N, C-alpha and C positions, 0 to 999 in steps of 0.2 A: 915545329909549330903544331899545336893541337887544333883539331877542327871541333867546333862546338855544334852539336846537333840539337836543335830545339824540338821538343815533342809537339806533335800536332794537337789542335784543340779537341777536347772530348766533351760530350754533353753531360758533364758531371751533375748528378742529382736527378737526372731523368729516369723514368721507369720504363723499361723495355721488357720484351719477352724473348726467350730463346725460340726463334721461329714463330709461326703464327699461332701455335697452340701450346708452346712450352711454358715453363715456369717464369714468373716475373722476377726481374732484378732491378736494383738501383745502380746506376753507373757511378763508379768512384773515380779515383785518380789513376793516371798513367804510372806504371811500375818500372818498366824497362823496355829498351829496344831489343828486338830479336835479331839474330844473324841475318835473317831474310829481309830485314828492313821494316817488318811489321812491329807493332808495339803491344805489350801486355797491359791490360787495364784491370784493376781490382773492381769486382762487382759484388754486391751483397744480395743474396737471394731474399726476396720479400717474405716468403712464408716461414723460413727457418732462421734468418739472420746470418747464415753461413757466408763467409767471404771466400770467393773463388777468383781465379784469373780467367780472363776472356780476351781473345785476340781482337784488336781494334777493327781489323777488316771485317770480322764476323759481327761485331757489335754494330757497325754501320749498316749491315744488311738486316739486322733484327728490327722488327716493327715496334713502334711505340705501344705500350700496354694501355688497354682501355680501362 
């Protein structure tokens, strides 16, 4: 029997920053679960449009961008 693991909710569409003075990013969708139980989320850098991956636990610690 397979266990289905549902991803946690993420604040998709919210704009946050990497730490208090880091670049701003828009939160995207969950990508995959990591072996340590954390989740990778796709985020888009506001200034460049580049898409990168960011750990959900780190994303939750990042402040809302002003």
